[in-house]
C-alpha positions as CSV (number, residue, x, y, z in Angstrom):
1,M,0.0,0.0,0.0
2,P,1.4,3.4,-0.9
3,K,2.8,5.4,2.0
4,N,0.4,8.3,1.6
5,W,-2.7,6.2,2.0
6,V,-4.7,6.6,5.2
7,E,-6.2,3.5,6.8
8,F,-9.4,3.5,8.9
9,S,-11.7,0.9,10.3
10,L,-15.2,0.5,8.8
11,G,-16.9,-2.2,10.8
12,H,-14.9,-5.4,10.5
13,K,-13.2,-4.2,7.2
14,C,-10.2,-2.0,6.9
15,A,-10.6,0.8,4.4
16,T,-8.1,3.1,2.7
17,M,-8.2,6.6,1.5
18,P,-5.6,7.1,-1.3
19,K,-7.0,10.5,-2.2
20,S,-9.5,12.9,-0.7
21,G,-13.0,11.9,-1.6
22,I,-12.4,8.2,-2.2
23,K,-12.7,5.3,0.3
24,I,-11.7,1.8,-0.7
25,I,-12.5,-1.5,1.0
26,E,-10.5,-4.5,-0.2
27,E,-12.9,-7.4,-0.1
28,T,-10.5,-10.0,-1.5
29,P,-6.9,-9.1,-2.1
30,G,-5.7,-10.3,-5.5
31,T,-2.7,-12.5,-5.8
32,G,-1.9,-11.7,-9.5
33,P,0.0,-8.7,-10.9
34,E,-0.9,-5.2,-9.8
35,L,-2.8,-3.2,-12.4
36,K,-0.7,-0.4,-14.0
37,K,-1.5,2.5,-16.2
38,G,-2.1,1.3,-19.8
39,D,-3.1,-2.2,-18.9
40,R,-6.2,-3.4,-20.8
41,V,-8.4,-5.1,-18.2
42,R,-11.7,-7.0,-18.2
43,L,-13.8,-5.9,-15.2
44,R,-17.1,-7.1,-13.8
45,Y,-18.7,-4.4,-11.6
46,D,-21.7,-2.7,-10.1
47,I,-22.3,1.0,-9.7
48,Q,-24.9,2.4,-7.3
49,L,-25.9,5.6,-5.8
50,N,-25.1,6.2,-2.1
51,R,-28.8,5.8,-1.3
52,G,-28.8,2.3,-2.8
53,D,-30.2,2.7,-6.3
54,F,-28.2,0.6,-8.9
55,L,-27.0,2.3,-12.0
56,A,-25.3,-0.8,-13.4
57,R,-25.3,-4.5,-12.2
58,D,-22.9,-7.1,-13.3
59,R,-21.5,-5.0,-16.1
60,D,-18.7,-6.8,-17.9
61,E,-16.4,-4.5,-19.9
62,I,-12.9,-4.0,-21.1
63,W,-11.1,-0.8,-19.9
64,T,-7.7,0.7,-20.2
65,V,-6.3,1.5,-16.7
66,G,-5.7,5.3,-16.3
67,D,-7.7,6.2,-19.5
68,R,-9.9,9.2,-19.1
69,E,-12.9,7.4,-20.5
70,A,-14.0,6.8,-16.9
71,V,-14.7,9.3,-14.1
72,A,-11.7,10.1,-11.8
73,G,-13.3,8.2,-8.9
74,F,-13.4,5.0,-10.9
75,R,-9.8,5.4,-12.1
76,Y,-8.5,6.1,-8.5
77,G,-10.5,3.2,-7.2
78,L,-8.5,0.8,-9.4
79,D,-5.1,2.1,-8.1
80,G,-3.2,-0.7,-6.4
81,M,-5.7,-3.4,-7.3
82,R,-4.3,-6.8,-8.2
83,V,-5.6,-9.4,-10.6
84,G,-8.0,-11.9,-8.8
85,G,-9.0,-9.3,-6.3
86,S,-12.3,-7.6,-5.5
87,R,-13.0,-4.3,-3.8
88,R,-15.7,-1.7,-3.1
89,F,-15.1,2.0,-3.2
90,R,-17.0,5.2,-2.5
91,A,-16.3,8.2,-4.7
92,S,-17.4,11.7,-3.7
93,P,-19.1,14.0,-6.3
94,H,-16.0,16.0,-7.1
95,L,-14.5,12.7,-8.4
96,C,-17.6,11.8,-10.4
97,Y,-20.1,14.1,-12.1
98,R,-20.1,17.0,-9.6
99,D,-23.3,19.2,-10.1
100,E,-24.0,17.7,-13.5
101,E,-27.4,15.8,-13.6
102,L,-27.5,12.8,-15.9
103,A,-30.1,10.2,-16.6
104,G,-30.6,8.4,-13.3
105,I,-27.7,10.3,-11.5
106,P,-28.7,13.3,-9.5
107,K,-26.5,16.4,-9.0
108,N,-23.7,15.9,-6.5
109,A,-24.2,12.1,-6.3
110,V,-21.9,9.9,-4.3
111,L,-21.2,6.7,-6.2
112,I,-20.4,3.3,-4.9
113,F,-18.4,1.0,-7.2
114,A,-18.1,-2.8,-6.6
115,I,-15.3,-4.5,-8.7
116,K,-16.1,-8.2,-8.6
117,Y,-13.6,-9.5,-11.1
118,V,-10.5,-8.3,-12.9
119,E,-8.1,-9.8,-15.4
120,I,-5.5,-8.3,-17.7
121,V,-6.3,-9.0,-21.4
122,A,-4.0,-8.7,-24.4
């Protein structure tokens, strides 16, 4: 874990805060290689609002780590993740859509991401 991360207890889980506005709970630490910028990865994930409404369930997609096609909160949440791991993270509005209102996403929404599966693809 990078030195600048702050750890805190959240129930029985240990969470980290790599940046202001994001909290990560490592559900299952991966045993494979750590994801690095530029890796193409297959992810299966959920996204929900802080109040519990799901925006995506069991979405299976290929992403490039560090690419700006995703909101900053999603990119930061993948930092330090390893293949085979799963994690949940909470991203504040300033790392997502701020005061922009989108279909199904209210202004200043806090988003919860659940990464259920990750693998590096060619």
